[in-house]
C-alpha positions as CSV (number, residue, x, y, z in Angstrom):
1,M,0.3,-0.3,0.0
2,N,1.0,3.2,-1.1
3,R,1.4,6.0,2.0
4,R,1.8,9.5,-0.7
5,P,-2.1,9.5,-0.5
6,I,-2.7,9.1,3.2
7,V,0.1,11.8,4.1
8,F,-1.2,13.8,1.9
9,A,-4.5,13.3,2.8
10,F,-3.7,13.9,6.6
11,V,-2.0,16.5,5.6
12,A,-4.7,18.3,3.9
13,A,-6.8,17.9,6.3
14,L,-4.6,19.7,8.9
15,L,-4.4,23.0,6.4
16,A,-8.2,22.9,6.0
17,L,-8.2,22.4,9.7
18,G,-5.9,25.0,10.2
19,A,-8.1,27.2,8.2
20,A,-11.5,27.1,9.4
21,G,-9.3,28.4,12.6
22,L,-8.2,31.7,11.9
23,L,-11.5,32.4,10.2
24,V,-13.5,31.9,13.7
25,A,-10.9,34.1,15.8
26,R,-12.1,36.0,13.0
27,S,-15.4,36.4,12.6
28,P,-17.8,38.0,15.7
29,W,-17.8,34.4,17.0
30,G,-14.7,33.7,17.6
31,R,-14.5,37.2,19.8
32,H,-14.9,37.2,23.2
33,E,-15.2,41.1,25.6
34,A,-16.0,41.0,28.6
35,S,-18.1,43.8,27.8
36,H,-20.2,41.9,26.1
37,T,-20.1,38.1,28.1
38,G,-21.7,39.7,31.2
39,H,-18.1,39.5,33.1
40,Q,-17.7,43.0,35.4
41,A,-13.7,43.6,36.3
42,A,-11.9,42.9,39.5
43,V,-12.3,44.5,42.3
44,G,-8.6,45.9,44.2
45,T,-8.4,45.0,47.6
46,G,-4.9,46.6,48.1
47,P,-3.6,49.8,48.5
48,I,-3.8,52.2,45.2
49,I,0.0,52.2,43.9
50,Y,-0.8,53.1,40.4
51,Y,-3.1,55.2,37.9
52,R,-2.1,54.5,34.2
53,D,-4.0,56.0,30.9
54,P,-7.0,53.9,30.0
55,D,-6.0,54.7,25.9
56,G,-2.2,54.7,26.5
57,P,0.7,54.1,28.0
58,F,1.3,56.5,30.1
59,F,1.6,56.5,33.9
60,S,1.2,58.3,37.1
61,A,1.6,58.2,40.7
62,A,-1.7,60.6,41.3
63,P,-5.2,60.1,39.8
64,K,-6.2,63.4,37.0
65,K,-7.3,63.3,33.1
66,N,-5.8,62.7,29.7
67,A,-6.4,64.4,26.8
68,A,-9.6,63.1,26.3
69,G,-11.5,64.3,29.4
70,K,-10.8,60.0,31.2
71,D,-10.1,59.4,34.2
72,Y,-6.3,57.4,34.9
73,V,-7.3,54.1,35.9
74,A,-6.2,52.9,39.7
75,V,-3.9,50.6,39.2
């Protein structure tokens, strides 16, 4: 028995499953966001260490607002 058709079918099946997984991951069904699933943000129990900008990579030792007027998030 020749192994070549079996190996070809196996590789083709793997490629098809990979392509299907990529399509599902990029579709709305593959995305899970807290606002859509009803999860609530975790509540911290310790002291606030610093504040971070919700829209960028900026940090602050005191609470303040960013350029868009949003409050920095306590961390």
